[in-house]
PDB file of N, CA, C and O in Angstrom, chain B, residues numbered from 101:
ATOM      1  N   MET B 101      17.888-187.365 -26.554  1.00  0.00           N
ATOM      2  CA  MET B 101      15.914-187.012 -26.599  1.00  0.00           C
ATOM      3  C   MET B 101      16.349-185.656 -25.890  1.00  0.00           C
ATOM      4  O   MET B 101      17.471-185.232 -25.614  1.00  0.00           O
ATOM      5  N   SER B 102      15.166-185.154 -25.701  1.00  0.00           N
ATOM      6  CA  SER B 102      15.598-183.492 -25.010  1.00  0.00           C
ATOM      7  C   SER B 102      13.832-183.211 -24.697  1.00  0.00           C
ATOM      8  O   SER B 102      12.991-183.394 -25.576  1.00  0.00           O
ATOM      9  N   SER B 103      13.491-182.745 -23.298  1.00  0.00           N
ATOM     10  CA  SER B 103      12.192-182.225 -22.965  1.00  0.00           C
ATOM     11  C   SER B 103      12.477-180.612 -22.681  1.00  0.00           C
ATOM     12  O   SER B 103      13.526-180.446 -22.059  1.00  0.00           O
ATOM     13  N   ILE B 104      11.695-179.275 -23.037  1.00  0.00           N
ATOM     14  CA  ILE B 104      11.921-178.337 -22.518  1.00  0.00           C
ATOM     15  C   ILE B 104      11.003-178.181 -21.734  1.00  0.00           C
ATOM     16  O   ILE B 104      10.199-179.113 -21.754  1.00  0.00           O
ATOM     17  N   PHE B 105      10.751-177.269 -20.944  1.00  0.00           N
ATOM     18  CA  PHE B 105      10.206-176.853 -19.997  1.00  0.00           C
ATOM     19  C   PHE B 105       9.792-175.485 -19.574  1.00  0.00           C
ATOM     20  O   PHE B 105      10.610-174.830 -18.928  1.00  0.00           O
ATOM     21  N   GLY B 106       7.907-174.646 -20.027  1.00  0.00           N
ATOM     22  CA  GLY B 106       8.531-173.303 -19.985  1.00  0.00           C
ATOM     23  C   GLY B 106       9.373-172.967 -21.230  1.00  0.00           C
ATOM     24  O   GLY B 106       9.403-173.475 -22.350  1.00  0.00           O
ATOM     25  N   ASP B 107      10.238-171.658 -20.512  1.00  0.00           N
ATOM     26  CA  ASP B 107      10.777-170.815 -21.838  1.00  0.00           C
ATOM     27  C   ASP B 107      11.958-170.937 -21.043  1.00  0.00           C
ATOM     28  O   ASP B 107      12.747-170.142 -21.553  1.00  0.00           O
ATOM     29  N   ARG B 108      12.501-171.482 -20.095  1.00  0.00           N
ATOM     30  CA  ARG B 108      13.982-171.502 -19.284  1.00  0.00           C
ATOM     31  C   ARG B 108      14.247-172.588 -19.214  1.00  0.00           C
ATOM     32  O   ARG B 108      15.437-172.651 -19.525  1.00  0.00           O
ATOM     33  N   PHE B 109      13.686-174.077 -18.870  1.00  0.00           N
ATOM     34  CA  PHE B 109      14.574-175.121 -18.964  1.00  0.00           C
ATOM     35  C   PHE B 109      14.388-176.161 -19.953  1.00  0.00           C
ATOM     36  O   PHE B 109      13.336-176.423 -20.536  1.00  0.00           O
ATOM     37  N   LYS B 110      16.028-176.991 -20.146  1.00  0.00           N
ATOM     38  CA  LYS B 110      15.730-177.838 -21.066  1.00  0.00           C
ATOM     39  C   LYS B 110      16.519-178.944 -20.645  1.00  0.00           C
ATOM     40  O   LYS B 110      17.740-178.797 -20.606  1.00  0.00           O
ATOM     41  N   VAL B 111      15.950-180.145 -20.289  1.00  0.00           N
ATOM     42  CA  VAL B 111      16.762-181.573 -20.189  1.00  0.00           C
ATOM     43  C   VAL B 111      17.081-181.833 -21.239  1.00  0.00           C
ATOM     44  O   VAL B 111      16.294-181.446 -22.103  1.00  0.00           O
ATOM     45  N   SER B 112      18.303-182.567 -21.718  1.00  0.00           N
ATOM     46  CA  SER B 112      19.181-183.542 -22.434  1.00  0.00           C
ATOM     47  C   SER B 112      19.492-185.081 -21.970  1.00  0.00           C
ATOM     48  O   SER B 112      19.923-185.555 -20.919  1.00  0.00           O
ATOM     49  N   ILE B 113      19.209-185.475 -22.831  1.00  0.00           N
ATOM     50  CA  ILE B 113      19.488-187.276 -22.234  1.00  0.00           C
ATOM     51  C   ILE B 113      20.214-187.586 -23.130  1.00  0.00           C
ATOM     52  O   ILE B 113      19.911-187.398 -24.308  1.00  0.00           O
ATOM     53  N   PHE B 114      21.535-188.229 -22.667  1.00  0.00           N
ATOM     54  CA  PHE B 114      22.136-189.240 -24.298  1.00  0.00           C
ATOM     55  C   PHE B 114      22.727-190.127 -23.501  1.00  0.00           C
ATOM     56  O   PHE B 114      22.673-190.003 -22.277  1.00  0.00           O
ATOM     57  N   GLY B 115      23.300-191.031 -24.039  1.00  0.00           N
ATOM     58  CA  GLY B 115      23.706-192.488 -23.604  1.00  0.00           C
ATOM     59  C   GLY B 115      23.691-193.195 -24.635  1.00  0.00           C
ATOM     60  O   GLY B 115      23.805-192.828 -25.804  1.00  0.00           O
ATOM     61  N   GLU B 116      23.478-194.754 -24.006  1.00  0.00           N
ATOM     62  CA  GLU B 116      22.916-195.679 -25.370  1.00  0.00           C
ATOM     63  C   GLU B 116      21.829-196.052 -24.600  1.00  0.00           C
ATOM     64  O   GLU B 116      21.664-195.780 -23.410  1.00  0.00           O
ATOM     65  N   SER B 117      20.798-196.937 -25.613  1.00  0.00           N
ATOM     66  CA  SER B 117      19.685-197.362 -24.606  1.00  0.00           C
ATOM     67  C   SER B 117      19.391-198.537 -24.293  1.00  0.00           C
ATOM     68  O   SER B 117      18.289-198.909 -23.888  1.00  0.00           O
ATOM     69  N   HIS B 118      20.637-199.398 -24.506  1.00  0.00           N
ATOM     70  CA  HIS B 118      21.098-200.751 -23.756  1.00  0.00           C
ATOM     71  C   HIS B 118      22.607-200.811 -23.052  1.00  0.00           C
ATOM     72  O   HIS B 118      23.327-201.743 -22.694  1.00  0.00           O
ATOM     73  N   GLY B 119      22.716-199.560 -23.032  1.00  0.00           N
ATOM     74  CA  GLY B 119      24.368-199.285 -22.657  1.00  0.00           C
ATOM     75  C   GLY B 119      23.740-199.220 -20.848  1.00  0.00           C
ATOM     76  O   GLY B 119      22.609-199.149 -20.367  1.00  0.00           O
ATOM     77  N   PRO B 120      25.266-199.293 -20.193  1.00  0.00           N
ATOM     78  CA  PRO B 120      25.031-199.247 -18.651  1.00  0.00           C
ATOM     79  C   PRO B 120      24.996-197.861 -18.017  1.00  0.00           C
ATOM     80  O   PRO B 120      25.228-197.577 -16.842  1.00  0.00           O
ATOM     81  N   ALA B 121      24.691-197.126 -18.932  1.00  0.00           N
ATOM     82  CA  ALA B 121      25.407-195.686 -18.361  1.00  0.00           C
ATOM     83  C   ALA B 121      24.296-194.764 -19.140  1.00  0.00           C
ATOM     84  O   ALA B 121      24.027-195.068 -20.302  1.00  0.00           O
ATOM     85  N   ILE B 122      23.691-193.727 -18.571  1.00  0.00           N
ATOM     86  CA  ILE B 122      22.947-192.658 -19.162  1.00  0.00           C
ATOM     87  C   ILE B 122      23.453-191.226 -18.777  1.00  0.00           C
ATOM     88  O   ILE B 122      23.742-191.040 -17.595  1.00  0.00           O
ATOM     89  N   GLY B 123      23.589-190.165 -19.698  1.00  0.00           N
ATOM     90  CA  GLY B 123      24.056-189.314 -18.849  1.00  0.00           C
ATOM     91  C   GLY B 123      22.717-187.794 -19.100  1.00  0.00           C
ATOM     92  O   GLY B 123      21.840-188.073 -19.918  1.00  0.00           O
ATOM     93  N   VAL B 124      22.648-186.863 -18.676  1.00  0.00           N
ATOM     94  CA  VAL B 124      21.674-185.381 -18.499  1.00  0.00           C
ATOM     95  C   VAL B 124      22.730-184.144 -18.635  1.00  0.00           C
ATOM     96  O   VAL B 124      23.785-183.858 -18.070  1.00  0.00           O
ATOM     97  N   VAL B 125      21.934-183.549 -19.656  1.00  0.00           N
ATOM     98  CA  VAL B 125      22.362-181.646 -19.372  1.00  0.00           C
ATOM     99  C   VAL B 125      21.496-181.031 -19.020  1.00  0.00           C
ATOM    100  O   VAL B 125      20.673-180.722 -19.883  1.00  0.00           O
ATOM    101  N   LEU B 126      21.309-180.652 -17.869  1.00  0.00           N
ATOM    102  CA  LEU B 126      20.583-179.218 -17.767  1.00  0.00           C
ATOM    103  C   LEU B 126      20.922-178.375 -18.286  1.00  0.00           C
ATOM    104  O   LEU B 126      22.116-178.079 -18.231  1.00  0.00           O
ATOM    105  N   ASP B 127      19.981-177.586 -19.050  1.00  0.00           N
ATOM    106  CA  ASP B 127      20.422-175.993 -19.532  1.00  0.00           C
ATOM    107  C   ASP B 127      19.389-174.944 -18.404  1.00  0.00           C
ATOM    108  O   ASP B 127      18.404-175.447 -17.863  1.00  0.00           O
ATOM    109  N   GLY B 128      19.671-173.862 -18.225  1.00  0.00           N
ATOM    110  CA  GLY B 128      18.953-172.870 -18.117  1.00  0.00           C
ATOM    111  C   GLY B 128      18.905-173.093 -16.553  1.00  0.00           C
ATOM    112  O   GLY B 128      18.286-172.098 -16.174  1.00  0.00           O
ATOM    113  N   LEU B 129      19.243-173.920 -15.314  1.00  0.00           N
ATOM    114  CA  LEU B 129      19.766-173.761 -14.164  1.00  0.00           C
ATOM    115  C   LEU B 129      20.282-172.543 -13.778  1.00  0.00           C
ATOM    116  O   LEU B 129      21.410-172.358 -14.236  1.00  0.00           O
ATOM    117  N   PRO B 130      19.761-171.457 -12.949  1.00  0.00           N
ATOM    118  CA  PRO B 130      20.684-170.574 -12.594  1.00  0.00           C
ATOM    119  C   PRO B 130      22.149-170.728 -11.597  1.00  0.00           C
ATOM    120  O   PRO B 130      21.966-171.436 -10.607  1.00  0.00           O
ATOM    121  N   SER B 131      23.266-170.274 -11.714  1.00  0.00           N
ATOM    122  CA  SER B 131      24.466-170.893 -10.850  1.00  0.00           C
ATOM    123  C   SER B 131      24.204-170.737  -9.674  1.00  0.00           C
ATOM    124  O   SER B 131      23.563-169.806  -9.187  1.00  0.00           O
ATOM    125  N   GLY B 132      24.797-171.860  -8.997  1.00  0.00           N
ATOM    126  CA  GLY B 132      25.007-171.595  -7.739  1.00  0.00           C
ATOM    127  C   GLY B 132      23.486-172.838  -6.807  1.00  0.00           C
ATOM    128  O   GLY B 132      23.359-173.003  -5.594  1.00  0.00           O
ATOM    129  N   ILE B 133      22.647-173.439  -7.880  1.00  0.00           N
ATOM    130  CA  ILE B 133      21.725-174.236  -7.624  1.00  0.00           C
ATOM    131  C   ILE B 133      22.544-175.720  -7.128  1.00  0.00           C
ATOM    132  O   ILE B 133      23.326-176.251  -7.916  1.00  0.00           O
ATOM    133  N   LYS B 134      22.247-176.408  -5.558  1.00  0.00           N
ATOM    134  CA  LYS B 134      22.582-177.372  -5.638  1.00  0.00           C
ATOM    135  C   LYS B 134      21.601-178.723  -5.613  1.00  0.00           C
ATOM    136  O   LYS B 134      20.453-178.828  -5.181  1.00  0.00           O
ATOM    137  N   LEU B 135      22.404-179.642  -6.185  1.00  0.00           N
ATOM    138  CA  LEU B 135      21.727-181.191  -6.867  1.00  0.00           C
ATOM    139  C   LEU B 135      21.640-181.937  -5.363  1.00  0.00           C
ATOM    140  O   LEU B 135      22.593-181.926  -4.585  1.00  0.00           O
ATOM    141  N   ASP B 136      20.658-182.434  -5.138  1.00  0.00           N
ATOM    142  CA  ASP B 136      20.989-183.671  -4.220  1.00  0.00           C
ATOM    143  C   ASP B 136      20.887-184.893  -5.073  1.00  0.00           C
ATOM    144  O   ASP B 136      19.807-185.268  -5.531  1.00  0.00           O
ATOM    145  N   ASP B 137      22.336-185.687  -5.344  1.00  0.00           N
ATOM    146  CA  ASP B 137      22.801-186.740  -5.836  1.00  0.00           C
ATOM    147  C   ASP B 137      21.964-187.904  -5.540  1.00  0.00           C
ATOM    148  O   ASP B 137      21.508-188.708  -6.353  1.00  0.00           O
ATOM    149  N   GLU B 138      21.788-187.886  -3.942  1.00  0.00           N
ATOM    150  CA  GLU B 138      21.025-188.886  -3.405  1.00  0.00           C
ATOM    151  C   GLU B 138      19.830-189.114  -4.160  1.00  0.00           C
ATOM    152  O   GLU B 138      19.480-190.151  -4.724  1.00  0.00           O
ATOM    153  N   ARG B 139      19.253-188.013  -4.096  1.00  0.00           N
ATOM    154  CA  ARG B 139      17.656-188.261  -4.361  1.00  0.00           C
ATOM    155  C   ARG B 139      17.471-188.581  -5.922  1.00  0.00           C
ATOM    156  O   ARG B 139      16.500-189.088  -6.484  1.00  0.00           O
ATOM    157  N   ILE B 140      18.554-188.186  -6.398  1.00  0.00           N
ATOM    158  CA  ILE B 140      18.838-188.483  -8.098  1.00  0.00           C
ATOM    159  C   ILE B 140      18.565-189.640  -8.135  1.00  0.00           C
ATOM    160  O   ILE B 140      17.516-190.135  -8.549  1.00  0.00           O
ATOM    161  N   THR B 141      19.784-190.343  -7.567  1.00  0.00           N
ATOM    162  CA  THR B 141      20.061-191.869  -7.900  1.00  0.00           C
ATOM    163  C   THR B 141      18.882-192.383  -7.447  1.00  0.00           C
ATOM    164  O   THR B 141      18.228-192.656  -8.454  1.00  0.00           O
ATOM    165  N   THR B 142      18.259-192.660  -6.463  1.00  0.00           N
ATOM    166  CA  THR B 142      17.208-193.128  -5.964  1.00  0.00           C
ATOM    167  C   THR B 142      15.583-192.758  -6.878  1.00  0.00           C
ATOM    168  O   THR B 142      14.535-193.336  -6.590  1.00  0.00           O
ATOM    169  N   GLU B 143      15.684-191.842  -7.830  1.00  0.00           N
ATOM    170  CA  GLU B 143      14.569-191.824  -8.755  1.00  0.00           C
ATOM    171  C   GLU B 143      14.792-192.798  -9.773  1.00  0.00           C
ATOM    172  O   GLU B 143      13.963-192.955 -10.670  1.00  0.00           O
TER     173      GLU B 143
END
């Protein structure tokens, strides 16, 4: 499953629908952008 935001960002989610974990790929982010792991985990 993936979503495209504007003409720059693409978010792709992968994993099993009933499995223990999923993953995400973020395309189009500029290098050096820091992500807040704690905020992502709590969302």
